Residue frames as qw, qx, qy, qz and C-alpha x, y, z in Angstrom:
[[0.512, 0.751, 0.313, -0.274, 17.65, 43.25, -3.50],
 [0.661, 0.118, 0.410, 0.618, 19.33, 43.05, -6.88],
 [0.109, -0.255, 0.151, 0.949, 20.10, 46.13, -8.95],
 [0.177, -0.243, -0.660, -0.688, 17.26, 45.45, -11.40],
 [0.366, -0.589, -0.719, 0.043, 14.79, 44.71, -8.60],
 [0.311, -0.498, -0.304, 0.750, 15.98, 47.79, -6.77],
 [0.010, -0.078, 0.337, 0.938, 15.58, 50.02, -9.81],
 [0.284, -0.399, -0.716, -0.497, 12.08, 48.67, -10.43],
 [0.398, -0.609, -0.615, 0.304, 11.09, 49.15, -6.81],
 [0.233, -0.372, -0.099, 0.893, 12.45, 52.69, -6.85],
 [0.122, -0.127, -0.498, -0.849, 10.39, 53.54, -9.93],
 [0.386, -0.509, -0.743, -0.200, 7.31, 52.07, -8.34],
 [0.380, -0.562, -0.470, 0.565, 7.85, 54.00, -5.14],
 [0.097, -0.188, 0.127, 0.969, 8.35, 57.21, -7.09],
 [0.250, -0.332, -0.637, -0.649, 5.04, 56.56, -8.92],
 [0.414, -0.593, -0.678, 0.131, 3.36, 56.07, -5.55],
 [0.313, -0.436, -0.247, 0.807, 4.86, 59.23, -4.16],
 [0.017, 0.018, -0.340, -0.940, 3.80, 61.30, -7.21],
 [0.347, -0.390, -0.683, -0.511, 0.26, 59.92, -7.00],
 [0.465, -0.602, -0.607, 0.229, -0.34, 60.88, -3.33],
 [0.010, 0.857, 0.100, 0.505, -0.92, 64.21, -1.66],
 [0.356, -0.772, 0.375, -0.369, 0.59, 63.69, 1.75],
 [0.032, 0.450, -0.873, 0.187, 2.80, 61.42, 3.86],
 [0.568, 0.000, 0.696, -0.441, -0.12, 59.39, 5.30],
 [0.801, 0.467, 0.030, -0.374, -1.52, 58.62, 1.85],
 [0.441, 0.614, -0.654, -0.035, 1.91, 57.55, 0.66],
 [0.188, -0.322, 0.872, -0.315, 2.37, 55.27, 3.67],
 [0.750, 0.194, 0.439, -0.455, -1.02, 53.67, 2.94],
 [0.764, 0.568, -0.224, -0.209, 0.01, 52.90, -0.59],
 [0.178, 0.609, -0.758, 0.151, 3.40, 51.75, 0.66],
 [0.529, -0.209, 0.740, -0.360, 1.87, 49.21, 3.04],
 [0.856, 0.351, 0.248, -0.290, -0.03, 47.59, 0.16],
 [0.571, 0.695, -0.435, -0.026, 3.03, 47.64, -2.09],
 [0.084, -0.555, 0.781, -0.274, 5.25, 46.22, 0.65],
 [0.696, -0.055, 0.614, -0.369, 2.83, 43.42, 1.58],
 [0.842, 0.495, 0.041, -0.210, 2.35, 42.40, -2.08],
 [0.410, 0.718, -0.557, 0.072, 6.11, 42.46, -2.77],
 [0.209, -0.444, 0.817, -0.304, 7.05, 40.38, 0.28],
 [0.795, 0.102, 0.466, -0.375, 4.13, 37.95, -0.19],
 [0.791, 0.568, -0.179, -0.135, 5.34, 37.27, -3.73],
 [0.265, 0.659, -0.676, 0.195, 8.91, 36.84, -2.62],
 [0.349, -0.312, 0.784, -0.407, 7.98, 34.54, 0.30],
 [0.350, -0.043, -0.854, -0.381, 5.44, 32.55, -1.60],
 [0.292, -0.510, -0.788, 0.182, 2.77, 33.13, 1.07],
 [0.117, -0.847, -0.328, -0.402, 0.52, 35.83, 2.43],
 [0.468, -0.176, -0.352, 0.791, 2.24, 38.61, 4.39],
 [0.070, -0.899, -0.395, -0.178, 0.31, 41.65, 5.77],
 [0.469, 0.134, -0.169, 0.856, 1.71, 45.03, 6.55],
 [0.213, -0.902, -0.367, 0.077, 0.78, 47.80, 8.96],
 [0.427, 0.507, -0.095, 0.743, 2.39, 51.23, 9.18],
 [0.454, -0.744, -0.345, 0.349, 3.24, 53.02, 12.45],
 [0.298, 0.731, 0.002, 0.614, 3.99, 56.72, 12.27],
 [0.572, -0.503, -0.342, 0.550, 6.00, 58.42, 15.01],
 [0.170, 0.705, 0.075, 0.684, 5.74, 62.12, 15.64],
 [0.220, -0.651, 0.343, -0.641, 7.07, 63.92, 18.71],
 [0.024, -0.266, 0.906, -0.329, 7.77, 60.52, 20.35],
 [0.647, 0.157, 0.501, -0.553, 4.12, 59.46, 19.97],
 [0.022, -0.101, 0.892, 0.440, 3.27, 56.50, 17.75],
 [0.629, 0.323, 0.367, -0.605, 0.02, 55.67, 15.94],
 [0.494, 0.202, 0.787, 0.309, -1.18, 53.25, 13.30],
 [0.227, 0.538, -0.102, -0.806, -1.76, 55.23, 10.08],
 [0.627, 0.414, -0.415, -0.513, -2.21, 52.57, 7.41],
 [0.588, -0.185, 0.785, -0.051, -2.36, 48.90, 6.57],
 [0.085, 0.158, -0.813, -0.554, -2.38, 46.61, 3.59],
 [0.393, -0.395, -0.767, -0.318, -5.81, 45.38, 4.75],
 [0.516, -0.650, -0.029, -0.558, -8.32, 46.20, 7.55],
 [0.924, -0.326, -0.174, 0.099, -6.91, 43.18, 9.44],
 [0.652, 0.253, -0.214, 0.682, -3.34, 44.58, 9.13],
 [0.088, -0.620, 0.111, -0.772, -4.48, 47.80, 10.77],
 [0.786, -0.538, -0.072, -0.296, -6.08, 45.84, 13.67],
 [0.909, -0.102, -0.191, 0.357, -2.84, 43.83, 14.11],
 [0.392, 0.433, -0.181, 0.791, -0.70, 46.99, 14.12],
 [0.333, -0.654, 0.058, -0.677, -2.92, 48.64, 16.70],
 [0.875, -0.393, -0.273, 0.081, -2.33, 45.74, 19.16],
 [0.667, 0.073, -0.217, 0.709, 1.20, 46.97, 19.51],
 [0.042, 0.495, -0.036, 0.867, 0.13, 50.56, 19.92],
 [0.645, -0.604, -0.204, -0.423, -2.35, 49.69, 22.63],
 [0.877, -0.377, -0.177, 0.240, 0.35, 47.84, 24.63],
 [0.070, -0.967, 0.243, 0.033, 3.12, 50.34, 23.92],
 [0.321, -0.580, 0.724, 0.190, 5.75, 47.71, 23.09],
 [0.873, 0.278, 0.400, -0.024, 6.77, 45.28, 20.44],
 [0.703, 0.004, 0.391, 0.594, 9.03, 44.84, 17.44],
 [0.305, 0.756, 0.329, 0.476, 7.72, 47.79, 15.47],
 [0.273, -0.955, 0.004, -0.119, 8.18, 50.23, 18.33],
 [0.731, -0.477, 0.308, 0.377, 11.57, 48.68, 19.06],
 [0.642, 0.347, 0.370, 0.574, 12.54, 49.22, 15.41],
 [0.089, 0.904, 0.148, 0.391, 11.65, 52.90, 15.72],
 [0.523, -0.841, 0.129, 0.055, 13.62, 53.21, 18.95],
 [0.699, -0.398, 0.437, 0.404, 16.73, 51.48, 17.75],
 [0.425, 0.736, -0.271, -0.452, 16.45, 52.43, 14.06],
 [0.006, 0.347, -0.912, -0.218, 17.14, 48.80, 13.13],
 [0.681, -0.051, -0.545, -0.486, 15.21, 45.85, 11.74],
 [0.380, -0.255, 0.735, -0.500, 13.60, 43.77, 14.55],
 [0.554, 0.015, -0.740, -0.381, 12.45, 40.14, 13.98],
 [0.609, -0.198, 0.572, -0.513, 10.01, 38.32, 16.11],
 [0.222, 0.286, -0.872, -0.329, 10.64, 34.86, 14.71],
 [0.450, -0.259, -0.845, -0.127, 8.14, 32.89, 16.76],
 [0.396, -0.551, 0.082, -0.730, 5.44, 34.31, 19.05],
 [0.894, -0.335, -0.244, -0.173, 5.40, 30.99, 20.92],
 [0.866, -0.122, -0.217, 0.434, 9.03, 30.94, 21.93],
 [0.314, 0.515, -0.146, 0.784, 10.34, 34.55, 21.99],
 [0.427, -0.496, -0.618, 0.436, 10.48, 35.82, 25.55],
 [0.249, 0.101, -0.040, 0.962, 10.51, 39.59, 24.86],
 [0.338, -0.057, 0.048, -0.938, 6.85, 40.71, 24.68],
 [0.065, 0.152, 0.980, -0.112, 4.59, 37.96, 26.11],
 [0.322, 0.537, 0.495, -0.602, 1.38, 40.06, 26.27],
 [0.355, 0.591, -0.311, -0.654, 1.80, 41.23, 22.72],
 [0.165, 0.265, -0.904, -0.292, 2.73, 37.79, 21.40],
 [0.229, 0.268, 0.889, -0.292, -0.28, 36.18, 23.11],
 [0.433, 0.615, 0.273, -0.600, -2.66, 38.58, 21.32],
 [0.319, 0.530, -0.577, -0.533, -0.94, 37.97, 17.99],
 [0.043, -0.079, 0.995, 0.041, -1.23, 34.22, 18.46],
 [0.343, 0.433, 0.699, -0.454, -4.95, 34.64, 19.06],
 [0.446, 0.692, -0.039, -0.566, -5.16, 36.40, 15.72],
 [0.918, 0.305, 0.242, 0.072, -3.36, 33.63, 13.91],
 [0.361, 0.856, -0.339, 0.148, -0.06, 35.44, 13.53],
 [0.938, -0.261, -0.055, 0.223, 3.10, 33.48, 14.26],
 [0.621, -0.172, 0.076, 0.761, 5.95, 35.87, 13.30],
 [0.149, 0.964, 0.212, -0.059, 6.43, 39.58, 12.68],
 [0.645, 0.105, 0.098, 0.750, 9.07, 41.94, 11.31],
 [0.064, -0.934, -0.203, 0.286, 9.54, 45.60, 12.23],
 [0.631, 0.230, 0.215, 0.709, 11.44, 47.72, 9.68],
 [0.134, -0.716, -0.201, 0.655, 12.22, 51.40, 10.38],
 [0.443, 0.583, 0.412, 0.542, 11.70, 54.14, 7.78],
 [0.279, -0.452, -0.179, 0.828, 13.15, 57.61, 8.33],
 [0.274, 0.803, 0.500, 0.174, 11.06, 60.46, 7.06],
 [0.194, 0.775, -0.073, 0.597, 12.66, 63.62, 8.42],
 [0.175, 0.348, -0.581, 0.715, 13.93, 65.35, 11.54],
 [0.399, -0.164, 0.428, -0.794, 10.55, 65.34, 13.35],
 [0.865, 0.105, 0.117, -0.477, 8.93, 62.14, 12.07],
 [0.024, 0.340, -0.924, -0.173, 9.70, 58.48, 11.43],
 [0.850, 0.040, -0.051, -0.523, 7.70, 55.39, 10.46],
 [0.225, -0.314, 0.922, 0.019, 8.06, 51.66, 10.61],
 [0.687, 0.098, -0.506, -0.513, 6.62, 48.89, 8.45],
 [0.505, -0.245, 0.718, -0.411, 5.11, 46.12, 10.60],
 [0.537, 0.204, -0.705, -0.416, 4.98, 42.79, 8.72],
 [0.652, -0.178, 0.570, -0.467, 2.79, 39.86, 9.91],
 [0.441, 0.250, -0.804, -0.311, 3.03, 36.21, 8.79],
 [0.843, -0.246, -0.043, -0.477, 0.83, 33.26, 9.68],
 [0.971, -0.063, -0.159, 0.164, 3.77, 30.91, 10.12],
 [0.481, -0.757, 0.333, 0.290, 7.34, 30.78, 11.34],
 [0.621, -0.166, 0.569, 0.512, 10.44, 30.69, 9.15],
 [0.467, 0.774, 0.406, 0.135, 8.87, 33.00, 6.61],
 [0.048, 0.986, -0.160, -0.004, 11.08, 36.00, 7.31],
 [0.893, 0.021, 0.060, 0.446, 14.29, 34.56, 5.98],
 [0.410, -0.493, 0.140, 0.754, 17.48, 36.60, 5.60],
 [0.229, 0.201, 0.566, 0.766, 16.62, 37.26, 1.95],
 [0.127, -0.751, -0.587, -0.274, 13.09, 38.43, 2.78],
 [0.426, -0.759, -0.203, 0.448, 14.43, 40.60, 5.62],
 [0.389, -0.265, 0.313, 0.825, 17.02, 42.17, 3.23],
 [0.112, 0.432, 0.621, 0.644, 14.34, 42.85, 0.64],
 [0.268, -0.834, -0.482, 0.005, 12.07, 44.52, 3.22],
 [0.441, -0.662, -0.003, 0.606, 14.92, 46.66, 4.50],
 [0.381, 0.038, 0.472, 0.794, 15.93, 47.54, 0.91],
 [0.012, 0.583, 0.528, 0.617, 12.63, 48.99, -0.24],
 [0.378, -0.833, -0.354, 0.195, 12.01, 50.62, 3.18],
 [0.454, -0.416, 0.159, 0.771, 15.35, 52.44, 2.55],
 [0.199, 0.275, 0.532, 0.776, 14.19, 53.47, -0.92],
 [0.187, -0.773, -0.563, -0.224, 10.88, 54.65, 0.45],
 [0.465, -0.717, -0.191, 0.483, 12.62, 56.63, 3.14],
 [0.377, -0.184, 0.303, 0.856, 14.86, 58.37, 0.61],
 [0.039, 0.501, 0.597, 0.625, 11.87, 59.22, -1.57],
 [0.332, -0.818, -0.470, 0.006, 9.97, 60.66, 1.41],
 [0.477, -0.592, -0.046, 0.648, 12.91, 62.67, 2.72],
 [0.278, 0.068, 0.422, 0.860, 13.43, 64.19, -0.73],
 [0.110, -0.655, -0.581, -0.471, 9.75, 65.07, -0.95],
 [0.432, -0.777, -0.363, 0.280, 9.81, 66.59, 2.50],
 [0.457, -0.342, 0.149, 0.808, 12.88, 68.64, 1.59],
 [0.142, 0.313, 0.536, 0.771, 11.33, 69.79, -1.67],
 [0.242, -0.743, -0.583, -0.221, 8.09, 70.64, 0.09],
 [0.481, -0.672, -0.223, 0.518, 9.95, 72.52, 2.83],
 [0.331, -0.187, 0.271, 0.884, 11.93, 74.61, 0.30],
 [0.019, -0.492, -0.608, -0.623, 8.79, 75.30, -1.74],
 [0.379, -0.778, -0.497, 0.072, 6.98, 76.38, 1.43],
 [0.451, -0.526, -0.045, 0.720, 9.86, 78.68, 2.37],
 [0.225, 0.075, 0.432, 0.870, 9.89, 80.25, -1.09],
 [0.171, -0.643, -0.606, -0.436, 6.10, 80.75, -0.98],
 [0.438, -0.750, -0.366, 0.335, 6.35, 82.30, 2.49],
 [0.400, -0.295, 0.138, 0.857, 9.10, 84.63, 1.27],
 [0.073, 0.317, 0.540, 0.776, 7.05, 85.67, -1.73],
 [0.309, -0.739, -0.579, -0.151, 3.95, 86.26, 0.42],
 [0.465, -0.643, -0.208, 0.572, 6.04, 88.37, 2.86],
 [0.288, -0.107, 0.295, 0.905, 7.44, 90.46, 0.03],
 [0.073, -0.508, -0.614, -0.599, 3.97, 90.99, -1.42],
 [0.402, -0.772, -0.476, 0.123, 2.60, 92.03, 1.98],
 [0.454, -0.460, -0.013, 0.763, 5.53, 94.37, 2.44],
 [0.183, 0.188, 0.460, 0.848, 4.80, 95.93, -0.94],
 [0.232, -0.690, -0.599, -0.333, 1.18, 96.54, 0.00],
 [0.470, -0.719, -0.300, 0.415, 2.13, 98.17, 3.29],
 [0.383, -0.251, 0.183, 0.870, 4.74, 100.42, 1.56],
 [0.049, 0.385, 0.543, 0.745, 2.17, 101.49, -1.04],
 [0.345, -0.768, -0.531, -0.094, -0.51, 102.20, 1.61],
 [0.495, -0.566, -0.147, 0.642, 2.05, 104.15, 3.60],
 [0.266, 0.018, 0.326, 0.907, 2.76, 106.35, 0.52],
 [0.146, -0.616, -0.582, -0.511, -0.94, 106.99, 0.07],
 [0.471, -0.752, -0.402, 0.224, -1.32, 108.05, 3.72],
 [0.459, -0.328, 0.059, 0.824, 1.75, 110.27, 3.36],
 [0.106, 0.266, 0.444, 0.849, 0.19, 112.02, 0.29],
 [0.293, -0.674, -0.597, -0.322, -3.20, 112.36, 1.88],
 [0.539, -0.776, -0.267, 0.191, -1.99, 113.73, 5.23],
 [0.356, 0.817, -0.235, 0.388, 1.15, 115.44, 4.01],
 [0.641, -0.692, 0.317, -0.097, 3.14, 113.68, 6.70],
 [0.035, 0.621, -0.778, -0.090, 6.37, 111.76, 7.02],
 [0.644, 0.100, -0.732, -0.197, 6.77, 108.05, 6.42],
 [0.209, 0.018, -0.823, 0.528, 7.13, 107.45, 10.15],
 [0.365, 0.129, 0.353, -0.852, 3.91, 109.30, 10.90],
 [0.680, 0.154, -0.396, -0.597, 2.05, 107.43, 8.08],
 [0.518, 0.081, -0.848, 0.073, 3.22, 104.14, 9.51],
 [0.025, 0.048, 0.700, -0.712, 2.00, 105.15, 12.96],
 [0.561, 0.144, 0.023, -0.815, -1.42, 105.99, 11.48],
 [0.702, 0.141, -0.610, -0.340, -1.64, 102.59, 9.79],
 [0.359, 0.065, -0.855, 0.369, -0.49, 100.84, 12.93],
 [0.242, 0.042, 0.493, -0.835, -3.06, 102.72, 15.02],
 [0.676, 0.130, -0.208, -0.695, -5.83, 101.73, 12.64],
 [0.608, 0.124, -0.781, -0.070, -4.70, 98.15, 12.75],
 [0.129, 0.009, -0.783, 0.608, -4.81, 98.16, 16.56],
 [0.388, 0.096, 0.294, -0.868, -8.24, 99.81, 16.71],
 [0.743, 0.178, -0.312, -0.564, -9.79, 97.46, 14.20],
 [0.706, -0.283, 0.643, -0.083, -8.00, 94.42, 15.67],
 [0.828, 0.552, 0.088, -0.043, -6.87, 93.80, 12.11],
 [0.770, -0.166, 0.263, 0.557, -3.52, 92.78, 10.71],
 [0.081, -0.680, 0.175, 0.707, -1.46, 95.59, 9.26],
 [0.157, -0.068, 0.758, 0.629, -1.29, 93.91, 5.82],
 [0.100, 0.585, 0.797, 0.112, -5.14, 93.76, 5.76],
 [0.046, -0.825, -0.228, 0.514, -5.37, 97.42, 6.65],
 [0.130, -0.459, 0.493, 0.727, -3.00, 98.25, 3.87],
 [0.154, 0.217, 0.857, 0.441, -5.02, 96.17, 1.41],
 [0.053, 0.773, 0.607, -0.179, -8.18, 98.10, 2.43],
 [0.085, -0.731, 0.085, 0.672, -6.42, 101.37, 1.78],
 [0.141, -0.229, 0.709, 0.652, -5.41, 100.23, -1.67],
 [0.116, 0.449, 0.863, 0.201, -8.88, 98.90, -2.49],
 [0.020, 0.799, 0.425, -0.424, -10.52, 102.12, -1.36],
 [0.089, -0.615, 0.302, 0.723, -8.21, 104.18, -3.53],
 [0.007, 0.198, -0.761, -0.618, -8.68, 102.13, -6.69],
 [0.678, 0.129, 0.097, -0.717, -12.32, 101.15, -6.27],
 [0.933, 0.176, -0.252, -0.186, -11.38, 97.52, -6.72],
 [0.901, -0.343, 0.141, 0.225, -8.85, 94.84, -5.91],
 [0.212, 0.865, -0.454, -0.016, -5.22, 95.83, -6.15],
 [0.986, -0.065, 0.032, 0.150, -2.70, 93.12, -6.78],
 [0.232, -0.821, 0.467, 0.233, 0.97, 93.44, -5.97],
 [0.861, 0.470, -0.195, 0.013, 3.52, 92.01, -8.34],
 [0.351, -0.703, 0.618, 0.006, 6.59, 90.12, -7.19],
 [0.895, 0.328, -0.294, -0.066, 8.60, 87.54, -9.14],
 [0.748, -0.550, 0.334, 0.160, 11.07, 85.19, -7.41]]
């Protein structure tokens, strides 16, 4: 993939990522983008399915067409093939000819029945607990040349980088939101504790025991008990203020 082509692909992948709400949606858009890009480069129709791996389990999550989804699911049903091998080895796996390659005879027989003569599995790393692979299907042999393989690997790498960055940003944002929520809950509990101390003329430890006992009796979270105390005092909703 040349620098100009790589830059253009990166921009397109960023647009795809910004326009989707989750990983599965992005992978669906990616399968269409990948199929169209390789079809144009190869001068013939290439279809693309996407296999997602989580906790060592694989599943078909997207395809450039309904037929691509069906083709990808053949491999999932058998539990072996170039796409699964690509995930296992983290390398590009080419099945150049379903009629002559000896590795997956049952899988290749079913592909041949669907009019597919060659396939290409390209791994795509997402994060620590998930990975994906692009599964390309062609109706003839000799279509996945070294240039086509390099192009497929190139934008799979770009897509993986985009996804990993999005996952990291999402994780950090989630952590920040969790911290803010925890601080707000802590503030509510402290305020409620102060109210109980004033009402009962007791120590902070005794006030906390009272709140904890109410929480247990009601089978209600301590933060919710605290919120009730604040609402009852103010005759309305009380909002805590915390700025990160």
